[in-house]
VEXBAMI-861913 format. One record per residue: residue in three letters; x, y, z of N, C-alpha, C, O in turn. Coordinates in nm, 2 decimals, decimal comma. Example, Ala and Ser with C-alpha at 12.3 -4.5 7.8 and 13.67 -1.06 7.14 Angstrom:
2
{ALA; {1,32; -0,57; 0,78}; {1,23; -0,45; 0,78}; {1,32; -0,33; 0,78}; {1,42; -0,33; 0,85}}
{SER; {1,28; -0,22; 0,71}; {1,37; -0,11; 0,71}; {1,29; 0,00; 0,79}; {1,34; 0,11; 0,80}}
end
This chain:
101
{MET; {13,01; 17,48; 11,36}; {13,02; 17,46; 11,50}; {13,05; 17,33; 11,55}; {13,13; 17,32; 11,65}}
{ASN; {12,98; 17,23; 11,49}; {13,02; 17,08; 11,50}; {13,17; 17,04; 11,47}; {13,24; 16,96; 11,54}}
{GLN; {13,20; 17,12; 11,35}; {13,36; 17,09; 11,32}; {13,43; 17,13; 11,42}; {13,52; 17,06; 11,46}}
{GLN; {13,42; 17,25; 11,48}; {13,53; 17,28; 11,55}; {13,49; 17,22; 11,69}; {13,57; 17,24; 11,78}}
{LEU; {13,39; 17,17; 11,73}; {13,37; 17,06; 11,86}; {13,45; 16,94; 11,83}; {13,52; 16,89; 11,92}}
{LYS; {13,43; 16,88; 11,69}; {13,52; 16,77; 11,66}; {13,66; 16,79; 11,70}; {13,72; 16,70; 11,76}}
{THR; {13,72; 16,93; 11,66}; {13,87; 16,93; 11,67}; {13,91; 16,92; 11,80}; {14,02; 16,87; 11,83}}
{GLN; {13,82; 16,97; 11,92}; {13,85; 16,97; 12,04}; {13,81; 16,86; 12,10}; {13,83; 16,85; 12,22}}
{HIS; {13,73; 16,77; 12,03}; {13,71; 16,61; 12,10}; {13,59; 16,62; 12,19}; {13,57; 16,53; 12,27}}
{LYS; {13,51; 16,74; 12,17}; {13,41; 16,75; 12,27}; {13,26; 16,76; 12,19}; {13,23; 16,82; 12,09}}
{THR; {13,16; 16,67; 12,26}; {13,01; 16,69; 12,21}; {12,94; 16,79; 12,25}; {12,96; 16,85; 12,36}}
{TRP; {12,84; 16,83; 12,15}; {12,74; 16,94; 12,21}; {12,70; 16,90; 12,37}; {12,71; 16,99; 12,45}}
{GLN; {12,66; 16,79; 12,39}; {12,61; 16,74; 12,53}; {12,71; 16,75; 12,61}; {12,67; 16,77; 12,72}}
{GLU; {12,85; 16,75; 12,60}; {12,94; 16,81; 12,72}; {12,94; 16,93; 12,72}; {12,96; 16,98; 12,83}}
{ILE; {12,94; 17,01; 12,62}; {12,93; 17,16; 12,62}; {12,79; 17,22; 12,72}; {12,78; 17,29; 12,82}}
{LYS; {12,69; 17,15; 12,66}; {12,58; 17,16; 12,76}; {12,58; 17,16; 12,89}; {12,56; 17,25; 12,97}}
{ALA; {12,62; 17,03; 12,94}; {12,64; 16,99; 13,05}; {12,75; 17,10; 13,14}; {12,73; 17,13; 13,26}}
{SER; {12,87; 17,15; 13,05}; {12,95; 17,21; 13,13}; {12,89; 17,37; 13,16}; {12,96; 17,44; 13,23}}
{LEU; {12,76; 17,41; 13,11}; {12,70; 17,52; 13,08}; {12,58; 17,53; 13,17}; {12,52; 17,63; 13,19}}
{GLN; {12,53; 17,42; 13,23}; {12,42; 17,42; 13,30}; {12,42; 17,50; 13,44}; {12,32; 17,52; 13,50}}
{ASP; {12,53; 17,54; 13,49}; {12,54; 17,61; 13,62}; {12,57; 17,75; 13,59}; {12,54; 17,84; 13,67}}
{ALA; {12,62; 17,77; 13,48}; {12,64; 17,93; 13,44}; {12,79; 17,97; 13,49}; {12,83; 18,06; 13,42}}
{VAL; {12,86; 17,93; 13,56}; {12,97; 17,93; 13,64}; {13,06; 17,98; 13,55}; {13,10; 18,10; 13,56}}
{SER; {13,11; 17,88; 13,44}; {13,24; 17,93; 13,33}; {13,17; 18,03; 13,26}; {13,24; 18,12; 13,22}}
{VAL; {13,04; 18,05; 13,22}; {12,97; 18,17; 13,14}; {13,01; 18,31; 13,22}; {13,05; 18,42; 13,17}}
{ILE; {12,99; 18,30; 13,33}; {13,01; 18,45; 13,43}; {13,18; 18,47; 13,44}; {13,24; 18,58; 13,43}}
{GLN; {13,24; 18,36; 13,46}; {13,35; 18,36; 13,48}; {13,44; 18,42; 13,34}; {13,53; 18,51; 13,34}}
{ALA; {13,40; 18,36; 13,24}; {13,45; 18,42; 13,09}; {13,42; 18,55; 13,07}; {13,50; 18,62; 13,01}}
{LEU; {13,30; 18,59; 13,10}; {13,22; 18,72; 13,08}; {13,33; 18,81; 13,19}; {13,39; 18,91; 13,15}}
{GLU; {13,34; 18,77; 13,30}; {13,43; 18,89; 13,37}; {13,52; 18,90; 13,31}; {13,56; 19,02; 13,29}}
{ASN; {13,61; 18,80; 13,27}; {13,74; 18,83; 13,19}; {13,70; 18,92; 13,08}; {13,73; 19,04; 13,06}}
{ALA; {13,64; 18,87; 13,02}; {13,63; 18,98; 12,87}; {13,59; 19,08; 12,90}; {13,65; 19,17; 12,84}}
{ALA; {13,50; 19,12; 13,00}; {13,44; 19,26; 13,01}; {13,56; 19,33; 13,12}; {13,59; 19,45; 13,12}}
{GLY; {13,63; 19,23; 13,20}; {13,74; 19,35; 13,27}; {13,66; 19,37; 13,39}; {13,71; 19,46; 13,47}}
{VAL; {13,57; 19,33; 13,43}; {13,48; 19,37; 13,59}; {13,43; 19,23; 13,64}; {13,43; 19,12; 13,59}}
{ARG; {13,41; 19,27; 13,75}; {13,35; 19,17; 13,86}; {13,21; 19,17; 13,82}; {13,15; 19,27; 13,80}}
{CYS; {13,15; 19,05; 13,81}; {13,00; 19,00; 13,84}; {12,95; 19,05; 14,00}; {13,01; 19,02; 14,10}}
{SER; {12,86; 19,12; 13,98}; {12,77; 19,16; 14,13}; {12,64; 19,13; 14,08}; {12,61; 19,16; 13,96}}
{PRO; {12,56; 19,07; 14,17}; {12,59; 19,01; 14,27}; {12,67; 18,85; 14,29}; {12,69; 18,77; 14,19}}
{LYS; {12,71; 18,82; 14,41}; {12,76; 18,71; 14,40}; {12,67; 18,58; 14,36}; {12,55; 18,58; 14,37}}
{TYR; {12,73; 18,47; 14,31}; {12,70; 18,34; 14,25}; {12,73; 18,22; 14,33}; {12,83; 18,22; 14,41}}
{SER; {12,66; 18,11; 14,31}; {12,73; 18,02; 14,38}; {12,81; 17,93; 14,29}; {12,75; 17,86; 14,20}}
{CYS; {12,95; 17,92; 14,31}; {13,04; 17,87; 14,24}; {13,05; 17,70; 14,22}; {13,12; 17,63; 14,15}}
{ASN; {12,95; 17,66; 14,33}; {12,92; 17,49; 14,34}; {12,78; 17,47; 14,35}; {12,73; 17,40; 14,44}}
{PRO; {12,72; 17,52; 14,26}; {12,57; 17,49; 14,27}; {12,52; 17,31; 14,29}; {12,55; 17,22; 14,20}}
{ARG; {12,46; 17,29; 14,40}; {12,43; 17,13; 14,36}; {12,28; 17,11; 14,36}; {12,24; 16,99; 14,37}}
{PHE; {12,19; 17,21; 14,35}; {12,07; 17,21; 14,31}; {12,02; 17,27; 14,21}; {12,09; 17,37; 14,17}}
{SER; {11,91; 17,23; 14,16}; {11,85; 17,29; 14,02}; {11,80; 17,44; 14,06}; {11,82; 17,53; 13,98}}
{ILE; {11,74; 17,46; 14,15}; {11,72; 17,62; 14,19}; {11,85; 17,70; 14,22}; {11,84; 17,82; 14,22}}
{GLN; {11,95; 17,65; 14,24}; {12,10; 17,72; 14,24}; {12,14; 17,76; 14,12}; {12,18; 17,87; 14,09}}
{ARG; {12,13; 17,66; 14,02}; {12,19; 17,69; 13,89}; {12,09; 17,78; 13,84}; {12,15; 17,86; 13,77}}
{VAL; {11,93; 17,78; 13,83}; {11,86; 17,89; 13,80}; {11,88; 18,04; 13,85}; {11,84; 18,15; 13,80}}
{GLU; {11,94; 18,02; 13,96}; {11,94; 18,14; 14,03}; {12,09; 18,21; 13,99}; {12,12; 18,33; 14,02}}
{ASN; {12,19; 18,13; 13,93}; {12,30; 18,17; 13,87}; {12,29; 18,20; 13,76}; {12,36; 18,29; 13,72}}
{TRP; {12,20; 18,14; 13,65}; {12,14; 18,20; 13,53}; {12,09; 18,34; 13,54}; {12,11; 18,42; 13,45}}
{MET; {12,04; 18,36; 13,65}; {11,96; 18,49; 13,66}; {12,07; 18,61; 13,68}; {12,07; 18,72; 13,62}}
{VAL; {12,18; 18,55; 13,77}; {12,29; 18,65; 13,78}; {12,35; 18,66; 13,66}; {12,39; 18,77; 13,63}}
{ALA; {12,38; 18,55; 13,58}; {12,46; 18,59; 13,46}; {12,37; 18,66; 13,38}; {12,43; 18,72; 13,29}}
{CYS; {12,26; 18,67; 13,39}; {12,13; 18,73; 13,25}; {12,17; 18,86; 13,28}; {12,21; 18,94; 13,20}}
{THR; {12,15; 18,89; 13,46}; {12,17; 19,05; 13,49}; {12,31; 19,11; 13,45}; {12,32; 19,23; 13,41}}
{PHE; {12,41; 19,03; 13,48}; {12,53; 19,07; 13,45}; {12,56; 19,11; 13,31}; {12,61; 19,22; 13,28}}
{MET; {12,53; 18,99; 13,20}; {12,52; 19,02; 13,06}; {12,46; 19,17; 13,03}; {12,53; 19,25; 12,96}}
{LYS; {12,31; 19,20; 13,08}; {12,27; 19,29; 13,05}; {12,33; 19,44; 13,10}; {12,30; 19,55; 13,05}}
{ASN; {12,40; 19,41; 13,20}; {12,50; 19,55; 13,29}; {12,60; 19,56; 13,20}; {12,64; 19,68; 13,20}}
{ILE; {12,67; 19,48; 13,13}; {12,79; 19,48; 13,04}; {12,75; 19,52; 12,90}; {12,84; 19,56; 12,82}}
{GLY; {12,60; 19,52; 12,86}; {12,56; 19,54; 12,73}; {12,54; 19,41; 12,64}; {12,52; 19,42; 12,51}}
{VAL; {12,54; 19,33; 12,69}; {12,50; 19,19; 12,61}; {12,33; 19,20; 12,61}; {12,24; 19,21; 12,69}}
{ASP; {12,33; 19,18; 12,49}; {12,13; 19,17; 12,46}; {12,10; 19,05; 12,51}; {12,15; 18,95; 12,45}}
{VAL; {11,99; 19,03; 12,63}; {11,98; 18,93; 12,67}; {11,83; 18,88; 12,62}; {11,78; 18,78; 12,68}}
{ASN; {11,76; 18,94; 12,51}; {11,63; 18,92; 12,46}; {11,68; 18,77; 12,38}; {11,79; 18,77; 12,33}}
{GLY; {11,61; 18,67; 12,38}; {11,58; 18,55; 12,30}; {11,63; 18,43; 12,39}; {11,65; 18,33; 12,33}}
{PHE; {11,65; 18,44; 12,53}; {11,69; 18,37; 12,62}; {11,65; 18,40; 12,77}; {11,65; 18,52; 12,82}}
{LYS; {11,61; 18,28; 12,83}; {11,57; 18,30; 12,97}; {11,66; 18,22; 13,06}; {11,72; 18,12; 13,01}}
{PRO; {11,69; 18,25; 13,21}; {11,76; 18,17; 13,29}; {11,68; 18,04; 13,31}; {11,76; 17,94; 13,32}}
{ASP; {11,58; 18,03; 13,31}; {11,51; 17,88; 13,33}; {11,57; 17,78; 13,20}; {11,61; 17,66; 13,21}}
{GLU; {11,57; 17,85; 13,10}; {11,59; 17,77; 12,96}; {11,76; 17,76; 12,96}; {11,80; 17,65; 12,95}}
{LEU; {11,82; 17,83; 12,98}; {11,97; 17,77; 12,98}; {12,01; 17,72; 13,10}; {12,12; 17,68; 13,09}}
{ALA; {11,95; 17,72; 13,20}; {11,98; 17,60; 13,31}; {11,89; 17,47; 13,28}; {11,93; 17,36; 13,34}}
{SER; {11,80; 17,46; 13,20}; {11,76; 17,35; 13,16}; {11,81; 17,30; 13,04}; {11,76; 17,19; 13,00}}
{GLY; {11,93; 17,38; 12,96}; {12,03; 17,32; 12,87}; {11,92; 17,34; 12,72}; {11,94; 17,26; 12,62}}
{SER; {11,84; 17,42; 12,72}; {11,77; 17,46; 12,56}; {11,88; 17,47; 12,49}; {11,98; 17,54; 12,52}}
{ASP; {11,86; 17,41; 12,37}; {11,96; 17,44; 12,26}; {11,94; 17,57; 12,21}; {12,03; 17,66; 12,21}}
{SER; {11,83; 17,59; 12,17}; {11,81; 17,74; 12,13}; {11,83; 17,87; 12,20}; {11,84; 17,97; 12,14}}
{ALA; {11,82; 17,84; 12,34}; {11,85; 17,94; 12,43}; {12,00; 17,97; 12,41}; {12,06; 18,07; 12,38}}
{ILE; {12,05; 17,83; 12,43}; {12,22; 17,84; 12,44}; {12,27; 17,91; 12,32}; {12,36; 18,00; 12,34}}
{CYS; {12,24; 17,89; 12,20}; {12,29; 17,94; 12,08}; {12,24; 18,09; 12,07}; {12,30; 18,18; 12,01}}
{ASN; {12,13; 18,11; 12,13}; {12,09; 18,26; 12,12}; {12,19; 18,34; 12,24}; {12,25; 18,45; 12,22}}
{MET; {12,21; 18,28; 12,34}; {12,30; 18,34; 12,43}; {12,44; 18,36; 12,38}; {12,50; 18,47; 12,39}}
{PHE; {12,51; 18,25; 12,31}; {12,61; 18,26; 12,23}; {12,62; 18,36; 12,12}; {12,73; 18,41; 12,09}}
{ARG; {12,51; 18,39; 12,05}; {12,53; 18,46; 11,93}; {12,51; 18,63; 12,01}; {12,56; 18,73; 11,97}}
{SER; {12,44; 18,63; 12,11}; {12,43; 18,76; 12,17}; {12,60; 18,81; 12,22}; {12,64; 18,92; 12,21}}
{ILE; {12,66; 18,69; 12,27}; {12,78; 18,72; 12,37}; {12,87; 18,76; 12,21}; {12,93; 18,87; 12,21}}
{LEU; {12,88; 18,70; 12,13}; {12,95; 18,74; 12,01}; {12,92; 18,82; 11,97}; {13,01; 18,85; 11,90}}
{LYS; {12,82; 18,92; 11,97}; {12,77; 19,04; 11,85}; {12,84; 19,13; 12,01}; {12,94; 19,21; 12,00}}
{TRP; {12,79; 19,11; 12,09}; {12,86; 19,24; 12,19}; {13,00; 19,24; 12,19}; {13,06; 19,34; 12,22}}
{GLN; {13,09; 19,11; 12,15}; {13,21; 19,10; 12,17}; {13,27; 19,17; 12,04}; {13,39; 19,22; 12,05}}
{GLN; {13,21; 19,17; 11,94}; {13,26; 19,23; 11,82}; {13,23; 19,39; 11,82}; {13,31; 19,47; 11,78}}
{LEU; {13,13; 19,41; 11,88}; {13,08; 19,57; 11,91}; {13,17; 19,66; 12,02}; {13,20; 19,78; 12,01}}
{SER; {13,21; 19,56; 12,11}; {13,31; 19,59; 12,21}; {13,46; 19,62; 12,16}; {13,53; 19,71; 12,21}}
{VAL; {13,50; 19,54; 12,05}; {13,63; 19,56; 11,97}; {13,63; 19,67; 11,92}; {13,73; 19,74; 11,94}}
{LYS; {13,53; 19,71; 11,83}; {13,55; 19,81; 11,75}; {13,58; 19,96; 11,82}; {13,60; 20,05; 11,74}}
end
């Protein structure tokens, strides 16, 4: 993963920072699944509680489309936990591989 990030000129810290509000994850999953996320989420969260709420929405959405959400929690994702983020990506990749078959 680090090698791929180097080719994109991104650091892990930059990736984590871009994920903290869950907006990009929700939007990417909406595109991949072909359905809109419900309920609504905050597109420009300014407070930490809004970021956690966004991650709660994201986790519910993931569960609804068939992504295994065991192994990470909304508050861990909002705080930038490396293991939670990696587990989330692992679950999304597994879901994507299963949905392609």
